N, C-alpha and C positions, 0 to 999 in steps of 0.2 A: 336345381330348380325346385321350387316349392309350389304345390297345388293344394287347393282347398277341397275338402270333402263336401259333397253336395247331397241333399236329400233327393231321392228318385223314388217316388211312391213309398213303399215300406222299406226300401233299401237305401243304401248310400253308394256314391260313386265318385269318380273324378272326371273332370272335363278336360279334354286335350285340345289344344289350340289348333287352328287350321294349319299353321306353320309346321307343327309337329306331325300332324296327319299326312301332310304332303311330303315332308322330308323323309319319312320312314315308309311311305307308300301304304298307309293303313287305310283300308276301305271299310268293310263291314264287320270283320271279326279280328280278334287278336288271340294269340295263345298265351295263357297265363302259366308261368313257371314259378313254383314256390321253392326257394332255396333257403338255406340257413340265414335268417335275418333279412332276406330280400324277397320282393315280389317283382318278377321280370315280365314285362309285356312285350311280346314278340309279334310282329306283323305276320298274319297267316297268308302265305302266298297262294296265288291262284294255282290249282292243280295242273292246269295246262299252260301256264305262263311260259312263253318262249317257244311253244310248239310251232307257231307260224314261221318263225325264223329257221327252226330246225328242219321243217318240212321243205322250205324253200332251198336250203343248203343241200338237202338230200336230192332234190330234183336237179339242181345244178350239177351235182356230181354223178347223176344217173343212178343213184342208189334207191330210187323209189319204185322199182319194178317188183311185181309179185314174185314171191319165192316159190309158190306152187299155183297151179291152176285153181280158179275159184269154182269151176264146175268140173267134176270128174266124168270120164267117159261112161262109166257104168251107173251114173246117178240117174234116178227116176224122178224127174221134176213134176210129173203129172199127179203124183199122190198128194202134192201140196196145193193143187188147185181145186 
């Protein structure tokens, strides 16, 4: 595939088609990897991508219980009010 270099202010860049953006799930940012003779653009995944499915699966398996109490018996909560 051949792309033209376009002027963007004082810089230059490339324009990616909607088809490419959708196919590779590119949203707002990409990771640029410089290798010998190559420039690789890699979609930057969302840091929490897939968490909703993982949490649902944990709940279905009963693995979403607290590992320790969130309030300890000797904890004094009055000092925080």
